[in-house]
CHARMM-style PDB file with segment names, atoms N, HN, CA, C and O in Angstrom:
ATOM      1  N   MET     1      28.473 -43.854   4.170  1.00  0.00      PROA
ATOM      2  CA  MET     1      28.093 -44.587   5.364  1.00  0.00      PROA
ATOM      3  C   MET     1      27.524 -45.947   4.966  1.00  0.00      PROA
ATOM      4  O   MET     1      27.793 -46.959   5.612  1.00  0.00      PROA
ATOM      5  N   ALA     2      26.741 -45.954   3.900  1.00  0.00      PROA
ATOM      6  HN  ALA     2      26.523 -45.131   3.375  1.00  0.00      PROA
ATOM      7  CA  ALA     2      26.170 -47.212   3.437  1.00  0.00      PROA
ATOM      8  C   ALA     2      27.265 -48.156   2.945  1.00  0.00      PROA
ATOM      9  O   ALA     2      27.173 -49.372   3.114  1.00  0.00      PROA
ATOM     10  N   ASP     3      28.308 -47.578   2.329  1.00  0.00      PROA
ATOM     11  HN  ASP     3      28.382 -46.590   2.191  1.00  0.00      PROA
ATOM     12  CA  ASP     3      29.408 -48.417   1.850  1.00  0.00      PROA
ATOM     13  C   ASP     3      30.113 -49.115   3.004  1.00  0.00      PROA
ATOM     14  O   ASP     3      30.461 -50.291   2.903  1.00  0.00      PROA
ATOM     15  N   LEU     4      30.325 -48.391   4.105  1.00  0.00      PROA
ATOM     16  HN  LEU     4      30.042 -47.435   4.187  1.00  0.00      PROA
ATOM     17  CA  LEU     4      30.967 -48.978   5.276  1.00  0.00      PROA
ATOM     18  C   LEU     4      30.111 -50.118   5.834  1.00  0.00      PROA
ATOM     19  O   LEU     4      30.626 -51.184   6.173  1.00  0.00      PROA
ATOM     20  N   PHE     5      28.809 -49.882   5.923  1.00  0.00      PROA
ATOM     21  HN  PHE     5      28.391 -49.016   5.647  1.00  0.00      PROA
ATOM     22  CA  PHE     5      27.911 -50.905   6.434  1.00  0.00      PROA
ATOM     23  C   PHE     5      27.939 -52.147   5.551  1.00  0.00      PROA
ATOM     24  O   PHE     5      28.004 -53.271   6.048  1.00  0.00      PROA
ATOM     25  N   CYS     6      27.891 -51.937   4.243  1.00  0.00      PROA
ATOM     26  HN  CYS     6      27.838 -51.024   3.839  1.00  0.00      PROA
ATOM     27  CA  CYS     6      27.916 -53.076   3.310  1.00  0.00      PROA
ATOM     28  C   CYS     6      29.243 -53.839   3.407  1.00  0.00      PROA
ATOM     29  O   CYS     6      29.265 -55.069   3.366  1.00  0.00      PROA
ATOM     30  N   THR     7      30.339 -53.100   3.534  1.00  0.00      PROA
ATOM     31  HN  THR     7      30.321 -52.101   3.567  1.00  0.00      PROA
ATOM     32  CA  THR     7      31.649 -53.746   3.651  1.00  0.00      PROA
ATOM     33  C   THR     7      31.725 -54.587   4.913  1.00  0.00      PROA
ATOM     34  O   THR     7      32.212 -55.717   4.884  1.00  0.00      PROA
ATOM     35  N   LEU     8      31.243 -54.036   6.023  1.00  0.00      PROA
ATOM     36  HN  LEU     8      30.847 -53.118   6.047  1.00  0.00      PROA
ATOM     37  CA  LEU     8      31.247 -54.801   7.274  1.00  0.00      PROA
ATOM     38  C   LEU     8      30.358 -56.037   7.164  1.00  0.00      PROA
ATOM     39  O   LEU     8      30.715 -57.113   7.644  1.00  0.00      PROA
ATOM     40  N   TYR     9      29.219 -55.878   6.541  1.00  0.00      PROA
ATOM     41  HN  TYR     9      28.929 -55.004   6.151  1.00  0.00      PROA
ATOM     42  CA  TYR     9      28.281 -56.996   6.422  1.00  0.00      PROA
ATOM     43  C   TYR     9      28.866 -58.104   5.549  1.00  0.00      PROA
ATOM     44  O   TYR     9      28.755 -59.285   5.876  1.00  0.00      PROA
ATOM     45  N   ILE    10      29.487 -57.716   4.440  1.00  0.00      PROA
ATOM     46  HN  ILE    10      29.577 -56.756   4.174  1.00  0.00      PROA
ATOM     47  CA  ILE    10      30.077 -58.711   3.538  1.00  0.00      PROA
ATOM     48  C   ILE    10      31.294 -59.355   4.197  1.00  0.00      PROA
ATOM     49  O   ILE    10      31.502 -60.562   4.074  1.00  0.00      PROA
ATOM     50  N   ALA    11      32.095 -58.558   4.893  1.00  0.00      PROA
ATOM     51  HN  ALA    11      31.927 -57.577   4.993  1.00  0.00      PROA
ATOM     52  CA  ALA    11      33.293 -59.092   5.545  1.00  0.00      PROA
ATOM     53  C   ALA    11      32.928 -60.088   6.636  1.00  0.00      PROA
ATOM     54  O   ALA    11      33.703 -61.000   6.926  1.00  0.00      PROA
ATOM     55  N   SER    12      31.762 -59.924   7.242  1.00  0.00      PROA
ATOM     56  HN  SER    12      31.133 -59.183   7.007  1.00  0.00      PROA
ATOM     57  CA  SER    12      31.377 -60.835   8.317  1.00  0.00      PROA
ATOM     58  C   SER    12      31.173 -62.263   7.808  1.00  0.00      PROA
ATOM     59  O   SER    12      31.294 -63.210   8.585  1.00  0.00      PROA
ATOM     60  N   PHE    13      30.871 -62.436   6.536  1.00  0.00      PROA
ATOM     61  HN  PHE    13      30.773 -61.667   5.905  1.00  0.00      PROA
ATOM     62  CA  PHE    13      30.661 -63.778   6.002  1.00  0.00      PROA
ATOM     63  C   PHE    13      31.973 -64.502   5.733  1.00  0.00      PROA
ATOM     64  O   PHE    13      31.975 -65.715   5.528  1.00  0.00      PROA
ATOM     65  N   HSD    14      33.082 -63.782   5.731  1.00  0.00      PROA
ATOM     66  HN  HSD    14      33.081 -62.796   5.898  1.00  0.00      PROA
ATOM     67  CA  HSD    14      34.374 -64.420   5.524  1.00  0.00      PROA
ATOM     68  C   HSD    14      34.926 -64.980   6.830  1.00  0.00      PROA
ATOM     69  O   HSD    14      35.939 -65.679   6.818  1.00  0.00      PROA
ATOM     70  N   LEU    15      34.288 -64.689   7.940  1.00  0.00      PROA
ATOM     71  HN  LEU    15      33.464 -64.121   7.950  1.00  0.00      PROA
ATOM     72  CA  LEU    15      34.696 -65.245   9.219  1.00  0.00      PROA
ATOM     73  C   LEU    15      34.086 -66.636   9.379  1.00  0.00      PROA
ATOM     74  O   LEU    15      33.232 -67.033   8.586  1.00  0.00      PROA
ATOM     75  N   ARG    16      34.518 -67.378  10.398  1.00  0.00      PROA
ATOM     76  HN  ARG    16      35.212 -67.056  11.042  1.00  0.00      PROA
ATOM     77  CA  ARG    16      33.991 -68.738  10.610  1.00  0.00      PROA
ATOM     78  C   ARG    16      32.493 -68.720  10.845  1.00  0.00      PROA
ATOM     79  O   ARG    16      31.727 -69.445  10.209  1.00  0.00      PROA
ATOM     80  N   ARG    17      32.100 -67.861  11.784  1.00  0.00      PROA
ATOM     81  HN  ARG    17      32.721 -67.273  12.301  1.00  0.00      PROA
ATOM     82  CA  ARG    17      30.657 -67.735  12.051  1.00  0.00      PROA
ATOM     83  C   ARG    17      30.252 -66.307  11.725  1.00  0.00      PROA
ATOM     84  O   ARG    17      30.757 -65.374  12.351  1.00  0.00      PROA
ATOM     85  N   PRO    18      29.373 -66.110  10.783  1.00  0.00      PROA
ATOM     86  CA  PRO    18      28.968 -64.751  10.440  1.00  0.00      PROA
ATOM     87  C   PRO    18      28.234 -64.088  11.614  1.00  0.00      PROA
ATOM     88  O   PRO    18      27.385 -64.697  12.264  1.00  0.00      PROA
ATOM     89  N   TYR    19      28.583 -62.845  11.858  1.00  0.00      PROA
ATOM     90  HN  TYR    19      29.272 -62.350  11.330  1.00  0.00      PROA
ATOM     91  CA  TYR    19      27.918 -62.104  12.921  1.00  0.00      PROA
ATOM     92  C   TYR    19      26.514 -61.732  12.478  1.00  0.00      PROA
ATOM     93  O   TYR    19      26.266 -61.491  11.296  1.00  0.00      PROA
ATOM     94  N   PRO    20      25.603 -61.687  13.432  1.00  0.00      PROA
ATOM     95  CA  PRO    20      24.251 -61.252  13.064  1.00  0.00      PROA
ATOM     96  C   PRO    20      24.247 -59.775  12.665  1.00  0.00      PROA
ATOM     97  O   PRO    20      25.152 -59.013  13.004  1.00  0.00      PROA
ATOM     98  N   LEU    21      23.228 -59.414  11.956  1.00  0.00      PROA
ATOM     99  HN  LEU    21      22.492 -60.033  11.681  1.00  0.00      PROA
ATOM    100  CA  LEU    21      23.087 -58.041  11.488  1.00  0.00      PROA
ATOM    101  C   LEU    21      23.025 -57.064  12.665  1.00  0.00      PROA
ATOM    102  O   LEU    21      23.505 -55.935  12.560  1.00  0.00      PROA
ATOM    103  N   LEU    22      22.444 -57.490  13.770  1.00  0.00      PROA
ATOM    104  HN  LEU    22      22.054 -58.406  13.855  1.00  0.00      PROA
ATOM    105  CA  LEU    22      22.322 -56.622  14.937  1.00  0.00      PROA
ATOM    106  C   LEU    22      23.689 -56.218  15.476  1.00  0.00      PROA
ATOM    107  O   LEU    22      23.887 -55.066  15.859  1.00  0.00      PROA
ATOM    108  N   VAL    23      24.630 -57.152  15.508  1.00  0.00      PROA
ATOM    109  HN  VAL    23      24.469 -58.089  15.197  1.00  0.00      PROA
ATOM    110  CA  VAL    23      25.971 -56.846  16.015  1.00  0.00      PROA
ATOM    111  C   VAL    23      26.652 -55.825  15.105  1.00  0.00      PROA
ATOM    112  O   VAL    23      27.323 -54.912  15.587  1.00  0.00      PROA
ATOM    113  N   LEU    24      26.483 -55.977  13.806  1.00  0.00      PROA
ATOM    114  HN  LEU    24      25.938 -56.718  13.415  1.00  0.00      PROA
ATOM    115  CA  LEU    24      27.079 -55.019  12.875  1.00  0.00      PROA
ATOM    116  C   LEU    24      26.480 -53.632  13.056  1.00  0.00      PROA
ATOM    117  O   LEU    24      27.203 -52.636  13.007  1.00  0.00      PROA
ATOM    118  N   VAL    25      25.193 -53.554  13.262  1.00  0.00      PROA
ATOM    119  HN  VAL    25      24.606 -54.362  13.302  1.00  0.00      PROA
ATOM    120  CA  VAL    25      24.543 -52.258  13.492  1.00  0.00      PROA
ATOM    121  C   VAL    25      25.054 -51.642  14.791  1.00  0.00      PROA
ATOM    122  O   VAL    25      25.315 -50.441  14.846  1.00  0.00      PROA
ATOM    123  N   LEU    26      25.199 -52.453  15.832  1.00  0.00      PROA
ATOM    124  HN  LEU    26      24.987 -53.429  15.788  1.00  0.00      PROA
ATOM    125  CA  LEU    26      25.704 -51.940  17.103  1.00  0.00      PROA
ATOM    126  C   LEU    26      27.137 -51.433  16.964  1.00  0.00      PROA
ATOM    127  O   LEU    26      27.485 -50.389  17.515  1.00  0.00      PROA
ATOM    128  N   VAL    27      27.962 -52.170  16.231  1.00  0.00      PROA
ATOM    129  HN  VAL    27      27.679 -53.018  15.783  1.00  0.00      PROA
ATOM    130  CA  VAL    27      29.339 -51.726  16.008  1.00  0.00      PROA
ATOM    131  C   VAL    27      29.350 -50.418  15.237  1.00  0.00      PROA
ATOM    132  O   VAL    27      30.121 -49.517  15.565  1.00  0.00      PROA
ATOM    133  N   LEU    28      28.516 -50.300  14.227  1.00  0.00      PROA
ATOM    134  HN  LEU    28      27.889 -51.032  13.961  1.00  0.00      PROA
ATOM    135  CA  LEU    28      28.441 -49.083  13.433  1.00  0.00      PROA
ATOM    136  C   LEU    28      27.982 -47.899  14.289  1.00  0.00      PROA
ATOM    137  O   LEU    28      28.532 -46.803  14.185  1.00  0.00      PROA
ATOM    138  N   VAL    29      26.982 -48.123  15.126  1.00  0.00      PROA
ATOM    139  HN  VAL    29      26.535 -49.014  15.210  1.00  0.00      PROA
ATOM    140  CA  VAL    29      26.494 -47.063  16.015  1.00  0.00      PROA
ATOM    141  C   VAL    29      27.584 -46.666  17.010  1.00  0.00      PROA
ATOM    142  O   VAL    29      27.768 -45.481  17.288  1.00  0.00      PROA
ATOM    143  N   LEU    30      28.294 -47.637  17.538  1.00  0.00      PROA
ATOM    144  HN  LEU    30      28.144 -48.600  17.312  1.00  0.00      PROA
ATOM    145  CA  LEU    30      29.379 -47.342  18.475  1.00  0.00      PROA
ATOM    146  C   LEU    30      30.470 -46.507  17.817  1.00  0.00      PROA
ATOM    147  O   LEU    30      30.978 -45.564  18.423  1.00  0.00      PROA
ATOM    148  N   VAL    31      30.830 -46.843  16.593  1.00  0.00      PROA
ATOM    149  HN  VAL    31      30.417 -47.610  16.101  1.00  0.00      PROA
ATOM    150  CA  VAL    31      31.838 -46.072  15.863  1.00  0.00      PROA
ATOM    151  C   VAL    31      31.340 -44.648  15.634  1.00  0.00      PROA
ATOM    152  O   VAL    31      32.100 -43.697  15.812  1.00  0.00      PROA
ATOM    153  N   LEU    32      30.092 -44.488  15.249  1.00  0.00      PROA
ATOM    154  HN  LEU    32      29.474 -45.261  15.104  1.00  0.00      PROA
ATOM    155  CA  LEU    32      29.536 -43.149  15.031  1.00  0.00      PROA
ATOM    156  C   LEU    32      29.537 -42.335  16.314  1.00  0.00      PROA
ATOM    157  O   LEU    32      29.878 -41.153  16.296  1.00  0.00      PROA
ATOM    158  N   VAL    33      29.159 -42.953  17.423  1.00  0.00      PROA
ATOM    159  HN  VAL    33      28.882 -43.914  17.437  1.00  0.00      PROA
ATOM    160  CA  VAL    33      29.147 -42.249  18.711  1.00  0.00      PROA
ATOM    161  C   VAL    33      30.559 -41.821  19.091  1.00  0.00      PROA
ATOM    162  O   VAL    33      30.762 -40.695  19.544  1.00  0.00      PROA
ATOM    163  N   LEU    34      31.528 -42.698  18.914  1.00  0.00      PROA
ATOM    164  HN  LEU    34      31.363 -43.614  18.546  1.00  0.00      PROA
ATOM    165  CA  LEU    34      32.917 -42.352  19.233  1.00  0.00      PROA
ATOM    166  C   LEU    34      33.418 -41.195  18.375  1.00  0.00      PROA
ATOM    167  O   LEU    34      34.109 -40.304  18.868  1.00  0.00      PROA
ATOM    168  N   VAL    35      33.071 -41.211  17.095  1.00  0.00      PROA
ATOM    169  HN  VAL    35      32.510 -41.935  16.694  1.00  0.00      PROA
ATOM    170  CA  VAL    35      33.482 -40.119  16.204  1.00  0.00      PROA
ATOM    171  C   VAL    35      32.830 -38.811  16.635  1.00  0.00      PROA
ATOM    172  O   VAL    35      33.484 -37.769  16.669  1.00  0.00      PROA
ATOM    173  N   LEU    36      31.541 -38.864  16.965  1.00  0.00      PROA
ATOM    174  HN  LEU    36      31.010 -39.711  16.938  1.00  0.00      PROA
ATOM    175  CA  LEU    36      30.842 -37.649  17.404  1.00  0.00      PROA
ATOM    176  C   LEU    36      31.432 -37.110  18.707  1.00  0.00      PROA
ATOM    177  O   LEU    36      31.583 -35.898  18.858  1.00  0.00      PROA
ATOM    178  N   VAL    37      31.766 -37.991  19.643  1.00  0.00      PROA
ATOM    179  HN  VAL    37      31.643 -38.976  19.520  1.00  0.00      PROA
ATOM    180  CA  VAL    37      32.367 -37.558  20.906  1.00  0.00      PROA
ATOM    181  C   VAL    37      33.728 -36.926  20.640  1.00  0.00      PROA
ATOM    182  O   VAL    37      34.062 -35.900  21.233  1.00  0.00      PROA
ATOM    183  N   LEU    38      34.511 -37.528  19.756  1.00  0.00      PROA
ATOM    184  HN  LEU    38      34.240 -38.361  19.275  1.00  0.00      PROA
ATOM    185  CA  LEU    38      35.823 -36.974  19.421  1.00  0.00      PROA
ATOM    186  C   LEU    38      35.689 -35.583  18.803  1.00  0.00      PROA
ATOM    187  O   LEU    38      36.430 -34.668  19.163  1.00  0.00      PROA
ATOM    188  N   VAL    39      34.756 -35.425  17.886  1.00  0.00      PROA
ATOM    189  HN  VAL    39      34.154 -36.168  17.594  1.00  0.00      PROA
ATOM    190  CA  VAL    39      34.532 -34.116  17.265  1.00  0.00      PROA
ATOM    191  C   VAL    39      34.079 -33.107  18.313  1.00  0.00      PROA
ATOM    192  O   VAL    39      34.548 -31.969  18.314  1.00  0.00      PROA
ATOM    193  N   LEU    40      33.180 -33.502  19.200  1.00  0.00      PROA
ATOM    194  HN  LEU    40      32.798 -34.426  19.199  1.00  0.00      PROA
ATOM    195  CA  LEU    40      32.704 -32.601  20.250  1.00  0.00      PROA
ATOM    196  C   LEU    40      33.857 -32.173  21.160  1.00  0.00      PROA
ATOM    197  O   LEU    40      33.965 -30.996  21.506  1.00  0.00      PROA
ATOM    198  N   VAL    41      34.708 -33.105  21.545  1.00  0.00      PROA
ATOM    199  HN  VAL    41      34.620 -34.061  21.263  1.00  0.00      PROA
ATOM    200  CA  VAL    41      35.849 -32.769  22.408  1.00  0.00      PROA
ATOM    201  C   VAL    41      36.788 -31.808  21.686  1.00  0.00      PROA
ATOM    202  O   VAL    41      37.267 -30.848  22.290  1.00  0.00      PROA
ATOM    203  N   LEU    42      37.058 -32.050  20.404  1.00  0.00      PROA
ATOM    204  HN  LEU    42      36.668 -32.829  19.913  1.00  0.00      PROA
ATOM    205  CA  LEU    42      37.931 -31.160  19.651  1.00  0.00      PROA
ATOM    206  C   LEU    42      37.345 -29.758  19.547  1.00  0.00      PROA
ATOM    207  O   LEU    42      38.073 -28.773  19.669  1.00  0.00      PROA
ATOM    208  N   VAL    43      36.044 -29.657  19.325  1.00  0.00      PROA
ATOM    209  HN  VAL    43      35.453 -30.457  19.226  1.00  0.00      PROA
ATOM    210  CA  VAL    43      35.390 -28.343  19.245  1.00  0.00      PROA
ATOM    211  C   VAL    43      35.464 -27.633  20.594  1.00  0.00      PROA
ATOM    212  O   VAL    43      35.740 -26.435  20.645  1.00  0.00      PROA
ATOM    213  N   LEU    44      35.222 -28.354  21.683  1.00  0.00      PROA
ATOM    214  HN  LEU    44      34.997 -29.328  21.642  1.00  0.00      PROA
ATOM    215  CA  LEU    44      35.292 -27.739  23.008  1.00  0.00      PROA
ATOM    216  C   LEU    44      36.711 -27.260  23.324  1.00  0.00      PROA
ATOM    217  O   LEU    44      36.891 -26.182  23.890  1.00  0.00      PROA
ATOM    218  N   VAL    45      37.714 -28.057  22.959  1.00  0.00      PROA
ATOM    219  HN  VAL    45      37.567 -28.933  22.499  1.00  0.00      PROA
ATOM    220  CA  VAL    45      39.100 -27.640  23.188  1.00  0.00      PROA
ATOM    221  C   VAL    45      39.411 -26.395  22.366  1.00  0.00      PROA
ATOM    222  O   VAL    45      40.060 -25.476  22.864  1.00  0.00      PROA
ATOM    223  N   LEU    46      38.962 -26.353  21.125  1.00  0.00      PROA
ATOM    224  HN  LEU    46      38.435 -27.100  20.721  1.00  0.00      PROA
ATOM    225  CA  LEU    46      39.201 -25.191  20.280  1.00  0.00      PROA
ATOM    226  C   LEU    46      38.544 -23.940  20.864  1.00  0.00      PROA
ATOM    227  O   LEU    46      39.155 -22.872  20.892  1.00  0.00      PROA
ATOM    228  N   VAL    47      37.306 -24.072  21.327  1.00  0.00      PROA
ATOM    229  HN  VAL    47      36.810 -24.940  21.304  1.00  0.00      PROA
ATOM    230  CA  VAL    47      36.606 -22.940  21.931  1.00  0.00      PROA
ATOM    231  C   VAL    47      37.332 -22.492  23.195  1.00  0.00      PROA
ATOM    232  O   VAL    47      37.493 -21.293  23.422  1.00  0.00      PROA
ATOM    233  N   LEU    48      37.771 -23.435  24.018  1.00  0.00      PROA
ATOM    234  HN  LEU    48      37.640 -24.409  23.834  1.00  0.00      PROA
ATOM    235  CA  LEU    48      38.491 -23.090  25.247  1.00  0.00      PROA
ATOM    236  C   LEU    48      39.785 -22.346  24.927  1.00  0.00      PROA
ATOM    237  O   LEU    48      40.107 -21.354  25.581  1.00  0.00      PROA
ATOM    238  N   VAL    49      40.525 -22.815  23.931  1.00  0.00      PROA
ATOM    239  HN  VAL    49      40.263 -23.621  23.400  1.00  0.00      PROA
ATOM    240  CA  VAL    49      41.763 -22.140  23.542  1.00  0.00      PROA
ATOM    241  C   VAL    49      41.469 -20.729  23.047  1.00  0.00      PROA
ATOM    242  O   VAL    49      42.175 -19.787  23.408  1.00  0.00      PROA
ATOM    243  N   LEU    50      40.429 -20.573  22.223  1.00  0.00      PROA
ATOM    244  HN  LEU    50      39.855 -21.338  21.931  1.00  0.00      PROA
ATOM    245  CA  LEU    50      40.078 -19.247  21.724  1.00  0.00      PROA
ATOM    246  C   LEU    50      39.671 -18.317  22.861  1.00  0.00      PROA
ATOM    247  O   LEU    50      40.053 -17.147  22.868  1.00  0.00      PROA
ATOM    248  N   VAL    51      38.904 -18.822  23.817  1.00  0.00      PROA
ATOM    249  HN  VAL    51      38.594 -19.773  23.811  1.00  0.00      PROA
ATOM    250  CA  VAL    51      38.489 -17.995  24.952  1.00  0.00      PROA
ATOM    251  C   VAL    51      39.699 -17.583  25.776  1.00  0.00      PROA
ATOM    252  O   VAL    51      39.812 -16.425  26.176  1.00  0.00      PROA
ATOM    253  N   LEU    52      40.607 -18.525  26.035  1.00  0.00      PROA
ATOM    254  HN  LEU    52      40.515 -19.466  25.710  1.00  0.00      PROA
ATOM    255  CA  LEU    52      41.801 -18.188  26.811  1.00  0.00      PROA
ATOM    256  C   LEU    52      42.671 -17.175  26.083  1.00  0.00      PROA
ATOM    257  O   LEU    52      43.202 -16.256  26.707  1.00  0.00      PROA
ATOM    258  N   VAL    53      42.825 -17.330  24.782  1.00  0.00      PROA
ATOM    259  HN  VAL    53      42.394 -18.077  24.275  1.00  0.00      PROA
ATOM    260  CA  VAL    53      43.637 -16.384  24.008  1.00  0.00      PROA
ATOM    261  C   VAL    53      42.992 -15.003  24.026  1.00  0.00      PROA
ATOM    262  O   VAL    53      43.674 -13.996  24.215  1.00  0.00      PROA
ATOM    263  N   CYS    54      41.669 -14.958  23.830  1.00  0.00      PROA
ATOM    264  HN  CYS    54      41.114 -15.776  23.677  1.00  0.00      PROA
ATOM    265  CA  CYS    54      40.980 -13.662  23.840  1.00  0.00      PROA
ATOM    266  C   CYS    54      41.070 -13.012  25.223  1.00  0.00      PROA
ATOM    267  O   CYS    54      41.284 -11.803  25.309  1.00  0.00      PROA
ATOM    268  N   CYS    55      40.915 -13.772  26.296  1.00  0.00      PROA
ATOM    269  HN  CYS    55      40.741 -14.755  26.226  1.00  0.00      PROA
ATOM    270  CA  CYS    55      41.018 -13.220  27.647  1.00  0.00      PROA
ATOM    271  C   CYS    55      42.427 -12.713  27.898  1.00  0.00      PROA
ATOM    272  O   CYS    55      42.607 -11.649  28.491  1.00  0.00      PROA
ATOM    273  N   HSD    56      43.427 -13.460  27.454  1.00  0.00      PROA
ATOM    274  HN  HSD    56      43.281 -14.324  26.972  1.00  0.00      PROA
ATOM    275  CA  HSD    56      44.809 -13.036  27.654  1.00  0.00      PROA
ATOM    276  C   HSD    56      45.073 -11.734  26.908  1.00  0.00      PROA
ATOM    277  O   HSD    56      45.689 -10.817  27.451  1.00  0.00      PROA
ATOM    278  N   LEU    57      44.607 -11.654  25.668  1.00  0.00      PROA
ATOM    279  HN  LEU    57      44.106 -12.399  25.227  1.00  0.00      PROA
ATOM    280  CA  LEU    57      44.808 -10.432  24.897  1.00  0.00      PROA
ATOM    281  C   LEU    57      44.048  -9.271  25.518  1.00  0.00      PROA
ATOM    282  O   LEU    57      44.548  -8.147  25.561  1.00  0.00      PROA
ATOM    283  N   GLY    58      42.834  -9.543  26.001  1.00  0.00      PROA
ATOM    284  HN  GLY    58      42.427 -10.456  25.966  1.00  0.00      PROA
ATOM    285  CA  GLY    58      42.044  -8.495  26.652  1.00  0.00      PROA
ATOM    286  C   GLY    58      42.729  -7.985  27.909  1.00  0.00      PROA
ATOM    287  O   GLY    58      42.769  -6.778  28.151  1.00  0.00      PROA
ATOM    288  N   ASN    59      43.269  -8.894  28.709  1.00  0.00      PROA
ATOM    289  HN  ASN    59      43.237  -9.874  28.512  1.00  0.00      PROA
ATOM    290  CA  ASN    59      43.987  -8.485  29.919  1.00  0.00      PROA
ATOM    291  C   ASN    59      45.238  -7.704  29.568  1.00  0.00      PROA
ATOM    292  O   ASN    59      45.590  -6.743  30.252  1.00  0.00      PROA
ATOM    293  N   TYR    60      45.908  -8.114  28.506  1.00  0.00      PROA
ATOM    294  HN  TYR    60      45.622  -8.895  27.950  1.00  0.00      PROA
ATOM    295  CA  TYR    60      47.129  -7.416  28.106  1.00  0.00      PROA
ATOM    296  C   TYR    60      46.813  -5.969  27.721  1.00  0.00      PROA
ATOM    297  O   TYR    60      47.494  -5.038  28.150  1.00  0.00      PROA
ATOM    298  N   HSD    61      45.764  -5.795  26.901  1.00  0.00      PROA
ATOM    299  HN  HSD    61      45.211  -6.551  26.552  1.00  0.00      PROA
ATOM    300  CA  HSD    61      45.388  -4.442  26.498  1.00  0.00      PROA
ATOM    301  C   HSD    61      44.862  -3.651  27.689  1.00  0.00      PROA
ATOM    302  O   HSD    61      45.083  -2.443  27.776  1.00  0.00      PROA
ATOM    303  N   GLY    62      44.169  -4.320  28.604  1.00  0.00      PROA
ATOM    304  HN  GLY    62      43.990  -5.301  28.532  1.00  0.00      PROA
ATOM    305  CA  GLY    62      43.678  -3.645  29.792  1.00  0.00      PROA
ATOM    306  C   GLY    62      44.826  -3.138  30.652  1.00  0.00      PROA
ATOM    307  O   GLY    62      44.764  -2.033  31.191  1.00  0.00      PROA
ATOM    308  N   LYS    63      45.867  -3.942  30.778  1.00  0.00      PROA
ATOM    309  HN  LYS    63      45.918  -4.840  30.340  1.00  0.00      PROA
ATOM    310  CA  LYS    63      47.037  -3.518  31.554  1.00  0.00      PROA
ATOM    311  C   LYS    63      47.734  -2.349  30.879  1.00  0.00      PROA
ATOM    312  O   LYS    63      48.192  -1.423  31.547  1.00  0.00      PROA
ATOM    313  N   GLN    64      47.815  -2.392  29.547  1.00  0.00      PROA
ATOM    314  HN  GLN    64      47.443  -3.144  29.004  1.00  0.00      PROA
ATOM    315  CA  GLN    64      48.414  -1.275  28.817  1.00  0.00      PROA
ATOM    316  C   GLN    64      47.618   0.008  29.064  1.00  0.00      PROA
ATOM    317  O   GLN    64      48.207   1.063  29.298  1.00  0.00      PROA
ATOM    318  N   ASP    65      46.297  -0.074  29.016  1.00  0.00      PROA
ATOM    319  HN  ASP    65      45.819  -0.931  28.827  1.00  0.00      PROA
ATOM    320  CA  ASP    65      45.452   1.095  29.251  1.00  0.00      PROA
ATOM    321  C   ASP    65      45.657   1.633  30.664  1.00  0.00      PROA
ATOM    322  O   ASP    65      45.698   2.845  30.875  1.00  0.00      PROA
ATOM    323  N   ALA    66      45.786   0.716  31.638  1.00  0.00      PROA
ATOM    324  HN  ALA    66      45.753  -0.268  31.467  1.00  0.00      PROA
ATOM    325  CA  ALA    66      45.985   1.148  33.026  1.00  0.00      PROA
ATOM    326  C   ALA    66      47.317   1.874  33.180  1.00  0.00      PROA
ATOM    327  O   ALA    66      47.399   2.875  33.891  1.00  0.00      PROA
ATOM    328  N   VAL    67      48.357   1.378  32.520  1.00  0.00      PROA
ATOM    329  HN  VAL    67      48.290   0.565  31.942  1.00  0.00      PROA
ATOM    330  CA  VAL    67      49.672   2.034  32.596  1.00  0.00      PROA
ATOM    331  C   VAL    67      49.602   3.408  31.943  1.00  0.00      PROA
ATOM    332  O   VAL    67      50.135   4.373  32.490  1.00  0.00      PROA
ATOM    333  N   ILE    68      48.964   3.516  30.799  1.00  0.00      PROA
ATOM    334  HN  ILE    68      48.531   2.732  30.354  1.00  0.00      PROA
ATOM    335  CA  ILE    68      48.822   4.812  30.116  1.00  0.00      PROA
ATOM    336  C   ILE    68      48.038   5.783  30.990  1.00  0.00      PROA
ATOM    337  O   ILE    68      48.405   6.954  31.093  1.00  0.00      PROA
ATOM    338  N   TYR    69      46.957   5.309  31.625  1.00  0.00      PROA
ATOM    339  HN  TYR    69      46.659   4.358  31.541  1.00  0.00      PROA
ATOM    340  CA  TYR    69      46.152   6.172  32.493  1.00  0.00      PROA
ATOM    341  C   TYR    69      46.983   6.661  33.682  1.00  0.00      PROA
ATOM    342  O   TYR    69      46.898   7.830  34.057  1.00  0.00      PROA
ATOM    343  N   GLN    70      47.780   5.775  34.272  1.00  0.00      PROA
ATOM    344  HN  GLN    70      47.849   4.825  33.967  1.00  0.00      PROA
ATOM    345  CA  GLN    70      48.627   6.182  35.402  1.00  0.00      PROA
ATOM    346  C   GLN    70      49.654   7.222  34.963  1.00  0.00      PROA
ATOM    347  O   GLN    70      49.947   8.167  35.696  1.00  0.00      PROA
ATOM    348  N   MET    71      50.191   7.041  33.776  1.00  0.00      PROA
ATOM    349  HN  MET    71      49.953   6.274  33.180  1.00  0.00      PROA
ATOM    350  CA  MET    71      51.169   8.016  33.280  1.00  0.00      PROA
ATOM    351  C   MET    71      50.496   9.368  33.054  1.00  0.00      PROA
ATOM    352  O   MET    71      51.092  10.406  33.341  1.00  0.00      PROA
ATOM    353  N   GLU    72      49.257   9.371  32.541  1.00  0.00      PROA
ATOM    354  HN  GLU    72      48.773   8.528  32.307  1.00  0.00      PROA
ATOM    355  CA  GLU    72      48.541  10.623  32.322  1.00  0.00      PROA
ATOM    356  C   GLU    72      48.204  11.300  33.638  1.00  0.00      PROA
ATOM    357  O   GLU    72      48.270  12.525  33.741  1.00  0.00      PROA
ATOM    358  N   VAL    73      47.844  10.517  34.645  1.00  0.00      PROA
ATOM    359  HN  VAL    73      47.791   9.522  34.562  1.00  0.00      PROA
ATOM    360  CA  VAL    73      47.504  11.085  35.947  1.00  0.00      PROA
ATOM    361  C   VAL    73      48.738  11.711  36.582  1.00  0.00      PROA
ATOM    362  O   VAL    73      48.654  12.780  37.189  1.00  0.00      PROA
ATOM    363  N   GLN    74      49.867  11.060  36.448  1.00  0.00      PROA
ATOM    364  HN  GLN    74      49.935  10.192  35.955  1.00  0.00      PROA
ATOM    365  CA  GLN    74      51.100  11.583  37.049  1.00  0.00      PROA
ATOM    366  C   GLN    74      51.552  12.871  36.372  1.00  0.00      PROA
ATOM    367  O   GLN    74      52.188  13.711  37.009  1.00  0.00      PROA
ATOM    368  N   MET    75      51.235  13.037  35.104  1.00  0.00      PROA
ATOM    369  HN  MET    75      50.718  12.354  34.588  1.00  0.00      PROA
ATOM    370  CA  MET    75      51.639  14.250  34.385  1.00  0.00      PROA
ATOM    371  C   MET    75      50.700  15.349  34.781  1.00  0.00      PROA
ATOM    372  OT1 MET    75      50.835  16.477  34.307  1.00  0.00      PROA
TER     373      MET     75
END
């Protein structure tokens, strides 16, 4: 993380007008927030997919049990 900050700070001096340190910190914070939001969204999507898969499998087994029970009752 420090390397990225140093690279941004040094790169700013190669521009016509060097950006103040505050702007670089704000850009770095914005990038970190975006990365954290992306990771959070990916984790939520993964959890949602797992919940849907587990519910689908649970319903499938539940339906199988209901069919077996009906067959036993009819016998």
